[in-house]
C-alpha positions in Angstrom: -17.0 23.4 40.0 -14.0 21.1 40.2 -14.0 17.3 39.7 -13.1 17.4 43.6 -15.7 19.3 44.9 -18.7 17.5 42.6 -17.3 14.3 43.5 -17.5 15.4 47.5 -21.0 16.7 47.1 -21.6 13.2 45.4 -19.9 11.0 48.6 -21.1 12.9 51.5 -24.6 12.7 50.3 -26.7 9.4 51.6 -28.5 7.1 49.2 -31.7 8.4 49.0 -30.9 12.3 49.3 -31.7 14.3 45.7 -27.9 15.8 45.0 -28.8 19.7 44.0 -26.0 21.0 42.2 -26.2 24.6 40.7 -26.8 24.4 37.2 -25.0 27.8 36.8 -22.2 26.1 38.2 -22.3 23.3 36.1 -22.5 24.9 33.1 -20.0 27.4 34.0 -17.7 24.4 34.8 -18.4 23.1 31.7 -17.9 25.7 29.8 -14.3 26.4 30.8 -13.3 23.1 30.2 -14.5 23.3 26.8 -12.8 25.9 25.7 -9.3 24.4 27.2 -9.9 21.1 25.2 -10.9 23.0 22.0 -7.8 24.9 22.4 -5.8 21.6 23.1 -7.6 20.2 20.2 -6.8 23.1 17.5 -3.3 22.9 18.2 -3.4 18.9 18.1 -5.0 19.2 14.7 -2.9 22.1 13.7 0.3 20.1 14.5 -1.0 16.8 12.5 -1.7 18.8 9.5 1.3 20.3 9.3 3.0 17.5 9.6 0.7 15.1 7.5 1.7 17.6 4.7 5.4 17.0 5.3 4.8 13.5 5.3 2.8 13.9 1.7 5.4 15.6 0.3 8.5 14.0 1.5 7.2 10.6 0.5 5.2 11.7 -2.8 8.9 13.1 -3.3 10.6 9.8 -2.8 7.9 7.5 -4.8 8.8 9.4 -7.9 12.7 9.0 -7.0 12.7 5.2 -6.0 13.9 2.7 -8.8 12.5 -0.1 -6.5 8.7 -0.9 -7.6 7.4 -2.2 -4.1 9.0 0.7 -2.1 7.7 2.7 -4.6 4.3 2.1 -4.0 4.6 1.9 -0.6 6.0 5.4 -0.7 3.1 7.0 -2.5 0.4 5.1 -0.4 2.1 6.7 2.4 1.9 9.7 0.7 -1.9 9.1 0.1 -2.7 8.1 4.0 -1.2 11.3 4.7 -3.8 12.9 3.0 -6.0 11.0 4.2 -5.0 11.8 8.1 -6.0 15.6 7.5 -9.2 14.5 5.6 -10.1 12.4 9.0 -9.4 15.2 11.3 -10.9 17.8 9.4 -14.2 15.7 9.2 -14.8 15.8 12.8 -14.5 18.9 13.3 -18.0 19.9 11.2 -19.7 18.0 14.4 -18.0 21.1 16.8 -20.5 23.9 14.5 -23.1 25.0 16.1 -25.9 25.1 13.6 -28.6 26.9 15.3 -27.1 29.7 18.0 -30.7 30.0 18.6 -30.9 26.9 19.8 -31.4 25.6 23.4 -29.4 25.1 26.0 -29.8 21.6 25.7 -29.5 21.1 22.3 -26.5 22.7 22.2 -25.0 20.8 25.1 -26.2 17.4 23.2 -24.3 18.7 19.9 -21.3 19.0 22.2 -21.6 15.3 23.6 -21.6 14.1 20.3 -18.9 16.1 19.0 -16.5 14.9 22.5 -17.7 11.3 21.1 -16.7 11.7 18.1 -13.2 12.9 19.3 -13.0 9.9 21.8 -13.9 7.4 18.7 -11.4 9.3 16.8 -8.7 8.5 19.1 -10.3 5.0 19.8 -9.5 3.7 16.1 -6.8 5.4 15.4 -5.3 1.9 15.3 -6.8 1.1 12.1 -6.6 4.8 10.4 -3.5 6.3 11.7 -1.4 3.6 13.2 -1.6 0.8 10.8 -1.4 1.8 7.6 1.8 3.5 7.5 3.4 0.7 9.9 2.0 -1.9 7.1 3.5 0.2 4.1 7.3 0.6 6.3 7.1 -3.0 6.6 6.6 -3.5 3.2 8.8 -1.2 1.7 11.9 -2.6 4.1 11.0 -6.0 2.4 10.9 -4.8 -0.9 14.1 -3.1 -0.8 15.8 -6.1 0.8 14.3 -8.6 -1.5 16.8 -8.3 -4.2 19.9 -8.4 -2.0 20.9 -11.0 0.1 18.3 -10.9 3.0 19.5 -9.7 6.5 16.6 -11.2 8.9 18.4 -9.3 11.6 18.1 -5.8 10.0 14.8 -6.4 9.1 13.1 -7.9 12.5 15.0 -5.4 14.2 13.2 -2.9 12.2 9.7 -4.6 12.4 10.4 -4.0 16.1 11.4 -0.6 16.5 7.9 -0.2 14.0 6.0 -2.1 16.6 7.3 -0.2 19.7 6.8 3.6 17.9 3.0 2.2 17.1 2.7 0.3 20.7 3.8 3.9 21.8 1.0 5.9 19.5 -1.7 3.4 20.1 -1.6 3.6 24.3 -1.3 7.4 24.3 -4.1 7.9 22.1 -6.2 5.3 23.9 -4.9 7.5 27.2 -6.6 10.2 25.8 -9.5 9.0 25.3 -10.3 8.2 28.3 -8.8 10.7 30.4 -9.9 13.9 27.9 -12.9 13.3 26.5 -15.1 10.6 28.7 -14.8 13.0 32.0 -16.2 15.9 29.7 -18.7 13.5 28.6 -20.1 12.1 32.1 -20.2 16.5 32.4 -22.2 17.1 30.1 -24.5 14.1 31.1 -24.5 15.3 34.3 -25.9 19.3 33.4 -28.5 17.4 30.8 -29.9 15.4 33.6 -30.0 18.6 35.8 -31.7 20.4 32.7 -34.2 17.3 32.5 -35.0 17.7 36.1 -35.3 21.6 36.0 
């Protein structure tokens, strides 16, 4: 059952009518959507982990070859941050595992809902753990590198503006993904759980 079909059923019902949706249709629809999002999340996590490993290796090497102490520290902290990104991505995956395969459908759906809420929170909070640390450390490195020389405020301002634009773009994409990808699925699970309560 598609979202459009469900909306038509909701809109065509009178206020006092009880809306009857087939539980098996809801479960099938939900299962299809969960498979799709699981595949998307798997490839997203794989891509992010590979990128984080490359960032960690690159900035760790830069930290050891850098002569200026502030950029050296910033590079080392960026490498540590990249490892932390891997930890955060893998940490959320533990909520996906179904601990008891004989658990009721309701228990499994509740666990899936919690997993989706954790994934949504991961994207909602991306500003604090994913975007801000490398942006601040990048700015710190730029300032540290410029400190000994004649400071070119034009280049520093341009660099900060570029970092801000990239950070804002990543933030907006994460917020949009949290709203568009996870919220409808969470609402679908709530619908199925309500139907299970009624049966």
